[in-house]
C-alpha positions in Angstrom: 62.4 100.0 60.9 64.3 96.8 61.3 63.1 93.4 62.5 63.6 92.5 66.2 66.5 90.1 65.9 65.5 87.1 68.0 65.7 84.3 65.4 68.9 82.5 64.2 68.2 82.2 60.5 69.4 79.9 57.9 70.5 81.8 54.8 67.6 80.3 52.7 64.6 82.2 51.3 61.8 79.9 50.4 59.3 81.4 47.8 57.4 78.4 46.8 56.2 75.1 48.3 54.3 72.0 47.2 53.8 68.6 48.9 57.0 67.9 50.9 59.2 70.3 48.9 60.3 74.0 49.0 62.0 76.2 46.5 64.1 79.2 47.2 64.4 82.4 45.1 67.1 80.9 43.0 65.0 77.8 42.1 66.9 75.4 44.4 64.7 72.6 45.6 64.6 71.4 49.3 63.0 68.4 51.0 60.9 69.5 54.0 61.3 66.8 56.7 60.5 69.2 59.5 57.3 70.9 58.5 58.0 74.2 60.3 57.9 72.4 63.8 55.3 69.9 62.8 52.9 72.5 61.4 52.7 71.1 57.9 50.5 68.1 58.5 49.0 67.4 55.0 51.8 68.8 52.9 52.4 72.3 51.5 49.6 73.7 49.3 47.5 70.6 49.2 45.0 71.2 46.3 41.9 70.4 48.5 43.3 72.7 51.2 44.0 75.5 48.7 40.5 75.1 47.3 38.8 75.4 50.6 40.7 78.6 51.5 40.1 80.1 48.1 36.4 79.3 48.2 36.1 80.8 51.7 38.0 84.0 50.7 35.3 84.7 48.1 32.6 84.6 50.9 33.9 86.0 54.1 37.3 85.8 55.7 36.7 87.3 59.2 34.2 88.5 61.7 34.4 88.4 65.4 32.8 85.9 67.8 29.8 88.2 68.4 28.0 86.5 65.5 27.0 82.9 64.5 29.7 81.0 62.5 28.5 77.7 61.2 32.1 76.8 60.2 33.0 76.6 63.9 30.1 74.1 64.4 31.3 72.0 61.4 34.9 72.0 62.7 33.9 70.9 66.2 31.7 68.1 64.7 34.3 66.8 62.5 37.2 67.1 65.1 35.0 65.3 67.7 34.3 62.4 65.3 37.8 61.9 64.0 39.5 62.3 67.4 37.0 60.2 69.3 36.1 63.1 71.7 32.6 63.7 70.4 31.3 64.5 73.9 33.9 67.2 74.6 33.4 70.9 73.9 35.7 73.0 71.8 37.1 76.5 72.4 39.0 78.0 69.4 42.0 80.3 69.6 45.1 81.2 67.6 48.1 79.2 68.7 49.4 76.4 71.0 50.5 78.9 73.7 47.1 80.6 73.7 45.4 77.1 73.9 47.6 76.3 77.0 46.9 79.7 78.6 43.2 79.1 78.3 43.5 75.5 79.5 45.4 76.6 82.6 42.9 79.4 83.3 39.9 77.2 82.8 41.2 74.6 85.2 41.8 77.3 87.9 38.3 78.7 87.4 36.9 75.1 87.7 38.5 74.1 91.1 39.5 77.5 92.6 43.1 76.4 93.1 46.2 78.2 91.9 49.2 75.9 91.6 50.3 74.0 88.4 52.5 71.0 88.1 54.7 70.6 85.0 57.7 68.5 84.1 61.3 68.7 83.2 62.1 69.0 79.6 58.6 70.6 78.9 57.7 73.3 76.3 54.2 74.7 76.5 54.7 78.2 74.9 56.1 81.6 75.4 53.2 83.5 76.8 52.7 84.3 80.5 51.5 81.1 82.2 52.5 78.8 79.3 56.2 79.9 79.6 56.0 79.6 83.4 55.4 75.8 82.9 58.2 75.6 80.2 61.5 74.2 81.4 63.8 76.6 79.8 65.1 79.5 82.1 66.5 81.4 79.1 63.0 82.3 77.9 61.3 82.7 81.3 61.4 86.4 82.2 61.4 87.5 85.9 57.7 88.6 85.6 56.8 85.0 84.8 58.4 83.3 87.8 56.1 82.2 90.6 56.0 79.7 93.3 52.6 78.6 91.9 54.5 76.6 89.2 56.0 73.4 90.4 58.4 71.3 88.4 58.7 67.5 88.7 61.1 65.1 86.8 59.8 63.4 83.7 58.7 59.8 84.2 59.6 60.0 87.9 56.6 58.5 89.8 58.2 58.7 93.3 58.8 62.5 93.0 55.3 63.0 91.5 53.7 61.3 94.5 55.8 63.2 97.0 54.8 66.5 95.4 51.1 65.6 95.6 51.5 64.4 99.1 52.8 67.8 100.3 51.0 70.2 97.9 48.2 68.3 96.2 45.4 70.2 97.9 46.7 73.4 96.2 47.4 71.9 92.7 44.9 73.2 90.3 46.2 71.3 87.2 48.9 69.1 85.8 50.1 69.9 82.3 52.0 67.4 80.3 52.8 66.9 76.6 51.6 63.7 74.9 55.2 63.4 73.7 57.8 66.0 74.4 58.9 67.6 71.2 61.3 70.4 72.1 62.5 68.2 74.9 63.9 65.6 72.4 60.9 63.3 71.6 60.6 62.0 75.2 57.7 59.6 75.5 55.9 59.1 78.8 55.5 55.7 80.2 52.0 54.1 80.7 52.7 53.8 84.4 53.6 57.5 84.7 50.5 58.8 82.8 48.3 56.5 84.8 49.7 57.7 88.1 49.2 61.3 87.0 45.6 60.5 86.1 44.9 58.7 89.5 46.5 61.6 91.5 44.5 64.2 89.6 41.3 62.4 90.4 42.3 61.9 94.1 43.2 65.5 94.7 40.6 67.2 92.3 43.2 68.5 90.0 42.7 68.9 86.3 44.7 66.8 83.8 45.7 69.0 80.8 47.2 67.0 77.9 49.3 69.4 75.6 49.0 67.7 72.1 50.1 70.9 70.3 52.9 69.1 68.6 52.1 65.4 69.3 48.5 65.6 68.2 46.6 65.6 64.9 47.7 62.2 63.8 51.4 62.9 64.3 52.0 59.8 66.5 49.8 57.5 64.4 46.9 58.1 66.8 44.9 61.3 66.7 46.3 62.3 70.0 49.5 60.6 71.3 47.9 59.9 74.7 45.3 57.7 73.2 47.8 54.9 72.8 47.8 54.7 76.6 44.0 54.9 77.0 44.2 57.9 79.2 41.3 60.4 79.2 42.5 63.9 80.1 40.1 66.6 81.4 41.4 69.1 78.8 43.3 68.7 75.5 45.2 71.4 73.7 46.1 71.4 70.1 47.4 73.7 67.4 50.4 73.3 65.0 49.1 70.6 62.5 45.5 71.8 63.0 45.6 74.4 60.3 48.5 73.1 58.1 50.1 76.6 58.4 47.1 78.8 59.0 47.2 80.0 62.6 44.6 78.2 64.7 44.5 76.5 68.1 41.9 74.7 70.1 41.0 73.5 73.6 39.0 70.3 73.9 37.1 70.5 77.1 35.4 67.7 79.2 31.6 68.2 79.6 32.0 68.5 83.4 33.3 72.1 82.8 30.6 74.7 82.8 30.8 77.6 80.3 29.5 81.1 81.0 29.5 84.2 78.9 32.9 85.9 79.1 34.6 83.1 80.8 37.1 82.7 77.9 37.4 84.9 74.8 39.5 85.8 71.7 39.2 88.3 68.8 40.6 86.2 66.0 40.2 82.7 67.2 37.9 80.5 65.2 37.6 83.0 62.3 36.1 82.0 59.0 39.4 81.4 57.2 41.0 79.5 60.1 38.0 77.2 60.3 38.1 76.6 56.6 41.7 75.6 56.9 41.1 73.3 59.9 38.1 71.6 58.2 40.2 71.0 55.1 42.9 69.3 57.2 40.5 67.0 58.9 38.9 66.1 55.6 42.2 65.2 54.0 43.4 63.3 57.1 40.2 61.2 57.0 40.1 60.7 53.2 43.8 59.9 52.8 44.0 57.8 56.0 47.0 59.9 57.3 47.1 58.4 60.8 47.7 55.0 59.2 50.3 56.5 56.9 52.1 58.1 59.8 52.4 54.7 61.5 53.5 53.0 58.3 56.1 55.5 57.2 57.4 55.9 60.7 58.1 52.1 60.8 59.7 52.3 57.4 62.1 55.1 58.4 63.1 53.4 61.6 63.7 50.0 60.0 65.9 51.7 57.3 68.1 53.8 59.6 68.3 51.8 62.8 71.7 50.2 61.9 73.3 53.5 60.6 76.6 54.4 62.3 76.5 57.0 65.1 72.9 56.4 66.0 72.5 55.6 69.6 68.7 55.3 69.8 65.6 56.2 67.9 62.7 57.6 70.0 59.5 57.5 67.9 55.8 57.3 67.7 54.5 57.5 64.1 56.1 60.4 62.3 57.3 62.1 65.5 60.9 61.0 65.5 64.0 61.8 67.5 67.3 60.3 66.3 69.8 60.3 69.1 73.3 60.5 67.8 76.6 59.9 69.7 77.5 63.6 69.2 75.9 67.0 68.8 73.6 66.8 65.9 74.2 70.4 64.6 76.8 69.5 62.0 74.7 66.6 60.7 71.7 68.9 60.5 73.8 71.6 58.6 75.2 69.0 56.1 71.7 67.7 55.5 70.4 71.2 54.8 73.3 72.7 52.8 74.8 69.7 51.1 71.6 67.7 50.6 68.9 70.3 50.7 66.9 68.7 53.5 65.2 70.5 56.3 65.4 68.7 59.7 65.1 70.0 63.3 66.9 69.9 66.6 65.8 69.9 70.3 67.0 71.0 73.7 68.9 67.7 73.8 71.8 68.7 71.5 72.3 65.1 70.3 68.8 64.6 69.0 67.9 65.2 65.4 64.2 65.8 65.2 62.2 64.6 62.2 58.6 65.8 61.6 57.6 65.4 58.0 54.1 65.8 56.6 51.8 62.9 57.4 51.2 62.1 53.8 54.9 61.6 53.0 55.6 58.8 50.6 58.6 56.4 50.2 60.0 58.3 47.3 60.6 61.4 49.3 61.5 59.5 52.4 64.3 57.5 50.6 65.9 60.9 49.7 66.2 61.6 53.4 67.4 58.1 54.3 70.1 58.1 51.6 71.3 61.6 52.6 71.4 60.6 56.3 73.4 57.5 55.5 75.9 59.5 53.4 76.4 62.1 56.1 76.8 59.6 59.0 79.1 57.3 57.0 81.4 60.3 56.3 81.9 61.1 60.0 
């Protein structure tokens, strides 16, 4: 049997990782400035994280959600305190797409409506409803298309108001990323988010904030939307939540009523996943990683802002989009193969996406800065 060939792969085979570095089977060392799509939040193989997982493995690694699991309670308590959403409830699942699926379903259960408003440039996942609110026709199969899903332009208040004026009574929810990642580090304006919140309240629609990539301290706030003092009805999270262990979550406003069987999952919130997620929160708090994300993001921007071929820098904390005056693919390849540095791209071909671990330091960061300068100067 062969693998189903759906991933374009770099010819690199990592076999070891520590902190912000990877090593391949030949012993070559690479700087990880992408974290596997912002998944590695506290660095590879953080000793505290490793210890928590090993400790849990010696006890119990899995049982279904038909029994009590005190680790889920501990995770909910710590997540509520660190995020500032102590009065919300938590549903645990396995991924960002699954979190968004459950959020969309819960919203529809809540108000009995069926339409969903999403935005240009969005990415919310590859499963049924999640991919239907993702702005990429290449990954939306015919079975996923439906008139229930309405697209509006990013940061376009006039179009947003017009859609609500004509279809607002049928809109169950609005789903929006705290910062668009795949879309190219696109940041919503305060006015845009405020208008969405106002319209949701006026038309009894649920505001779902997708913080799968932009959450967990990535922006310098626990959730990116908190900079704008907007309170969503539902918040989804995943990626950095488990530092590589698959876990996702839905933070749910107390106005939503739970009932037996309303939502469910086999693997979500299992013992190992909770141990990983608790370790991440402990490290974030102890090492003040949100503050570090703000500090190191500022540091990178100040160092690179005058480099040639950079048109703009779109950034919150360590969620960074470097817009070049050309397609970024060659720059990305040179950084990887000539300088051994992992970076990312986006649907905007000119944007180099930077998502390092939140505990990155100046020593590792200077390696990236020097390499980027060398590559850009050589163009």
